[in-house]
C-alpha positions as CSV (number, residue, x, y, z in Angstrom):
1,M,-43.7,174.0,-33.8
2,S,-42.2,173.9,-37.3
3,V,-38.8,172.3,-37.9
4,A,-36.2,173.9,-40.2
5,K,-36.1,172.0,-43.5
6,K,-32.8,170.4,-44.3
7,E,-31.7,170.6,-47.9
8,Y,-30.9,167.1,-49.2
9,K,-29.1,166.7,-52.5
10,R,-30.7,163.3,-52.9
11,I,-33.4,161.8,-50.7
12,T,-32.6,158.2,-49.5
13,V,-34.3,155.9,-47.1
14,K,-31.9,157.1,-44.4
15,S,-32.9,160.7,-45.2
16,L,-36.5,159.9,-44.2
17,V,-35.5,158.3,-40.9
18,D,-33.3,161.3,-40.2
19,M,-36.3,163.6,-41.0
20,K,-38.5,161.8,-38.5
21,K,-35.8,162.1,-35.8
22,R,-35.6,165.8,-36.4
23,G,-39.4,166.3,-36.5
24,E,-39.3,167.4,-40.2
25,K,-42.5,166.2,-42.0
26,I,-42.2,164.2,-45.2
27,S,-44.0,165.1,-48.4
28,M,-45.1,162.4,-50.7
29,L,-47.2,162.3,-53.9
30,T,-48.0,159.8,-56.6
31,A,-46.8,160.2,-60.2
32,Y,-47.0,157.9,-63.2
33,D,-45.3,159.8,-66.0
34,Y,-42.1,161.8,-66.8
35,S,-43.6,165.3,-67.1
36,M,-45.5,165.2,-63.8
37,A,-42.6,163.6,-61.9
38,K,-40.1,166.2,-63.2
39,I,-42.3,169.1,-61.9
40,M,-42.7,167.3,-58.5
41,D,-39.0,166.7,-58.2
42,G,-38.2,170.3,-59.0
43,A,-40.8,171.5,-56.5
44,G,-39.0,169.6,-53.6
45,I,-41.4,166.6,-53.0
46,D,-39.4,164.2,-50.9
47,V,-41.0,160.9,-52.0
48,I,-42.7,160.0,-55.3
49,L,-44.9,156.9,-55.2
50,V,-45.5,155.2,-58.5
51,G,-48.8,153.9,-57.2
52,D,-51.0,151.2,-58.5
53,S,-53.6,154.0,-58.3
54,A,-52.6,154.4,-61.9
55,S,-55.2,151.8,-62.5
56,N,-57.9,154.3,-61.4
57,V,-56.6,157.7,-62.6
58,M,-54.7,156.7,-65.7
59,A,-56.6,153.7,-67.0
60,G,-60.1,154.3,-65.6
61,Y,-60.6,151.0,-63.7
62,E,-62.7,150.9,-60.6
63,T,-60.1,149.2,-58.5
64,T,-56.3,148.9,-58.4
65,L,-56.4,145.1,-59.1
66,P,-56.0,145.2,-62.9
67,M,-52.5,146.6,-62.8
68,T,-49.8,144.2,-63.9
69,L,-46.0,144.1,-63.1
70,D,-45.3,145.3,-66.7
71,H,-47.6,148.3,-66.2
72,M,-45.9,149.3,-63.0
73,I,-42.4,148.9,-64.6
74,Y,-43.5,151.1,-67.5
75,H,-44.8,153.9,-65.2
76,A,-41.9,153.6,-62.8
77,T,-39.3,153.9,-65.7
78,S,-41.0,157.1,-66.9
79,V,-40.9,158.6,-63.4
80,V,-37.3,157.6,-62.6
81,N,-36.1,159.2,-65.9
82,A,-37.3,162.6,-64.5
83,I,-35.8,162.4,-61.1
84,S,-32.7,164.1,-59.6
85,R,-33.6,164.4,-55.9
86,S,-36.8,162.6,-54.9
87,L,-36.9,159.0,-53.6
88,V,-39.0,156.8,-56.0
89,V,-41.1,154.1,-54.5
90,V,-43.1,151.6,-56.6
91,D,-46.1,149.6,-55.6
92,L,-46.0,145.9,-56.1
93,P,-49.2,145.1,-57.9
94,F,-51.9,142.7,-56.8
95,G,-50.9,139.1,-57.4
96,S,-47.2,139.7,-57.6
97,Y,-46.3,139.0,-54.0
98,Q,-49.1,137.8,-51.7
99,S,-49.0,134.0,-52.1
100,D,-45.3,133.2,-52.8
101,P,-42.3,134.9,-51.2
102,K,-40.1,133.8,-54.2
103,E,-42.6,135.4,-56.6
104,A,-42.5,138.5,-54.4
105,L,-38.7,138.7,-54.7
106,R,-38.8,138.1,-58.5
107,S,-41.3,140.9,-58.9
108,S,-39.3,143.3,-56.8
109,I,-36.1,142.5,-58.6
110,R,-37.7,143.1,-62.0
111,I,-39.0,146.5,-60.8
112,M,-35.6,147.6,-59.4
113,K,-33.6,146.3,-62.4
114,E,-35.9,147.4,-65.2
115,S,-37.1,150.8,-63.9
116,G,-34.2,152.0,-61.7
117,A,-36.5,152.7,-58.8
118,H,-35.2,153.1,-55.3
119,A,-37.7,151.0,-53.2
120,I,-40.9,149.0,-53.4
121,K,-44.1,149.2,-51.4
122,L,-46.5,146.4,-50.6
123,E,-49.7,146.0,-48.6
124,G,-50.2,144.0,-45.5
125,G,-48.6,142.9,-42.2
126,K,-48.0,139.6,-40.5
127,E,-49.6,137.6,-43.4
128,I,-46.9,138.7,-45.9
129,K,-43.9,138.8,-43.5
130,E,-42.1,136.0,-45.4
131,S,-42.3,138.0,-48.6
132,I,-41.0,141.1,-46.9
133,K,-38.1,139.2,-45.3
134,R,-37.1,137.7,-48.6
135,I,-37.2,141.0,-50.4
136,L,-35.2,142.8,-47.7
137,H,-32.6,140.0,-47.6
138,A,-31.9,140.7,-51.2
139,G,-31.1,144.3,-50.3
140,I,-34.2,145.9,-51.7
141,P,-35.7,148.7,-49.5
142,V,-39.4,148.1,-48.5
143,M,-42.1,150.5,-47.5
144,G,-45.1,148.9,-45.8
145,H,-48.8,149.8,-46.1
146,L,-51.4,149.2,-43.4
147,G,-55.0,150.3,-42.6
148,L,-57.2,150.5,-45.7
149,T,-55.3,148.3,-48.3
150,P,-57.0,148.9,-51.7
151,Q,-55.8,145.6,-53.1
152,S,-58.0,143.9,-50.5
153,I,-61.1,145.9,-51.4
154,Y,-63.2,142.9,-52.2
155,K,-62.3,141.4,-48.8
156,F,-63.3,144.6,-47.0
157,G,-66.2,145.4,-49.2
158,T,-65.9,149.1,-48.6
159,Y,-63.5,152.0,-48.6
160,T,-64.5,153.1,-45.1
161,V,-62.2,154.0,-42.3
162,R,-60.3,150.9,-40.9
163,A,-59.2,149.9,-37.4
164,K,-62.1,151.7,-35.6
165,D,-62.7,148.6,-33.4
166,E,-60.2,147.6,-30.7
167,E,-59.3,144.2,-32.2
168,E,-58.4,145.6,-35.6
169,A,-56.6,148.6,-34.0
170,E,-54.4,146.2,-31.9
171,K,-53.5,144.2,-35.0
172,L,-52.6,147.4,-36.9
173,K,-50.3,148.4,-34.0
174,S,-48.7,145.0,-33.9
175,D,-48.2,144.9,-37.6
176,A,-46.6,148.3,-37.6
177,K,-44.0,147.2,-35.0
178,L,-43.5,143.9,-37.0
179,L,-42.8,145.8,-40.2
180,E,-40.2,147.9,-38.2
181,R,-38.5,144.8,-36.8
182,L,-38.4,143.2,-40.2
183,G,-36.5,146.2,-41.6
184,C,-39.1,148.3,-43.5
185,F,-37.9,151.9,-43.8
186,A,-41.4,153.4,-43.6
187,V,-45.1,152.6,-43.5
188,V,-48.1,154.2,-45.2
189,L,-51.2,154.3,-43.0
190,E,-54.4,154.7,-45.0
191,K,-57.8,155.8,-43.6
192,V,-57.4,155.0,-39.9
193,P,-58.4,157.2,-36.9
194,A,-56.0,160.1,-36.3
195,K,-55.5,159.2,-32.7
196,L,-54.5,155.6,-33.6
197,A,-52.1,156.8,-36.3
198,K,-50.4,159.2,-34.0
199,E,-50.0,156.5,-31.4
200,V,-48.4,154.2,-34.1
201,A,-46.1,157.0,-35.3
202,K,-44.8,157.5,-31.7
203,S,-44.4,153.7,-31.1
204,V,-41.9,153.1,-34.0
205,S,-38.7,154.7,-35.1
206,I,-39.5,154.5,-38.8
207,P,-41.6,157.2,-40.6
208,I,-45.3,156.8,-40.7
209,I,-46.8,158.4,-43.8
210,G,-50.5,159.1,-43.6
211,I,-53.4,159.3,-46.1
212,G,-56.6,160.0,-44.3
213,A,-54.8,159.3,-41.0
214,G,-54.4,162.8,-39.4
215,N,-51.6,165.1,-38.7
216,G,-49.9,163.0,-36.1
217,C,-48.1,161.1,-38.8
218,D,-44.5,161.8,-39.9
219,G,-45.6,162.7,-43.4
220,Q,-48.5,162.8,-45.8
221,V,-49.2,161.3,-49.3
222,L,-52.0,162.1,-51.8
223,V,-52.8,161.0,-55.3
224,V,-51.6,163.8,-57.5
225,H,-54.7,163.8,-59.7
226,D,-56.9,164.3,-56.6
227,M,-54.9,167.1,-55.0
228,L,-54.7,169.0,-58.4
229,G,-58.5,168.8,-58.8
230,M,-58.4,166.7,-62.0
231,T,-60.8,164.1,-60.5
232,K,-64.3,165.5,-59.9
233,E,-66.3,162.6,-58.3
234,F,-63.8,161.8,-55.5
235,H,-64.6,163.8,-52.3
236,P,-63.1,162.1,-49.2
237,R,-62.7,164.2,-46.0
238,F,-58.9,163.9,-46.1
239,L,-58.4,165.4,-49.5
240,R,-57.3,169.0,-49.9
241,R,-57.5,170.2,-53.5
242,Y,-54.7,172.7,-54.2
243,L,-56.0,173.5,-57.7
244,D,-59.1,173.0,-59.8
245,L,-57.5,171.7,-62.9
246,Y,-60.7,170.0,-64.0
247,T,-62.3,173.4,-64.6
248,E,-59.2,175.1,-65.9
249,M,-58.4,172.3,-68.4
250,T,-62.0,172.1,-69.6
251,G,-62.0,175.8,-70.3
252,A,-58.7,175.6,-72.1
253,F,-59.8,172.7,-74.3
254,Q,-63.0,174.5,-75.1
255,R,-61.2,177.7,-76.1
256,Y,-58.8,175.7,-78.2
257,A,-61.6,174.0,-80.1
258,E,-63.4,177.3,-80.6
259,D,-60.2,179.0,-81.9
260,V,-59.5,176.1,-84.3
261,K,-63.1,176.1,-85.7
262,S,-63.2,179.9,-86.1
263,G,-59.8,180.0,-87.8
264,D,-58.3,182.2,-85.1
265,F,-55.7,179.5,-84.4
266,P,-53.0,179.5,-85.8
267,S,-52.5,183.2,-86.4
268,E,-49.9,184.6,-88.8
269,D,-47.4,184.8,-85.9
270,E,-48.0,181.1,-85.1
271,Q,-47.1,179.7,-88.6
272,Y,-44.0,179.5,-90.7
């Protein structure tokens, strides 16, 4: 049963909790630049994630690990400059929070002060609780991330579905409740069984945002380049391509090159 969408002038962390209470699903996409973020904001996307996935889709790296704090602040600033409604959440990059709670706080403060973002996101549960506590105590909103955590890819060794065995599933449920108790306003669940994700979403009062975690979550997130069909090699089961921009853009670039070479562009009407 669909729930009537409430019009929010500005999405806040409280808005997301209210949406969960009412049963209204939360839409979330990644963005890394001003132009894309402005379109998303105007389209009514609730949350824009400045993801460290910029490492893959913007810079061409195999993993998210090469992203630095300076990289994230640059992308976040570009996105924030475009926003009038959406909530902007920024990933803390690998190495900026895992080992030292004080470093985690410094990293978070830099993102908030230098980019103007509204919240940060970090990967992990019990093992990073001291970092989360320190960030929250400074008044910075925190979104958690459990399940497949890409910054730990070399530990996992694969991008396969997580928490299929009972022990890992129990840890995930425990970590989700811990993140709620600590004060996180939402949690991303990536690539976990749909039944487990639905159970987690029902067990906590904060929104659970899924990616490859089924429709029992309180919202969904995708990487924008994937859902627009700009990436061609990536074909996970959870991905729905809303456009085929790879083909459309290739055709446009080819037509432009042909028109330039033939002298058709610019025409008399396209010059001064």
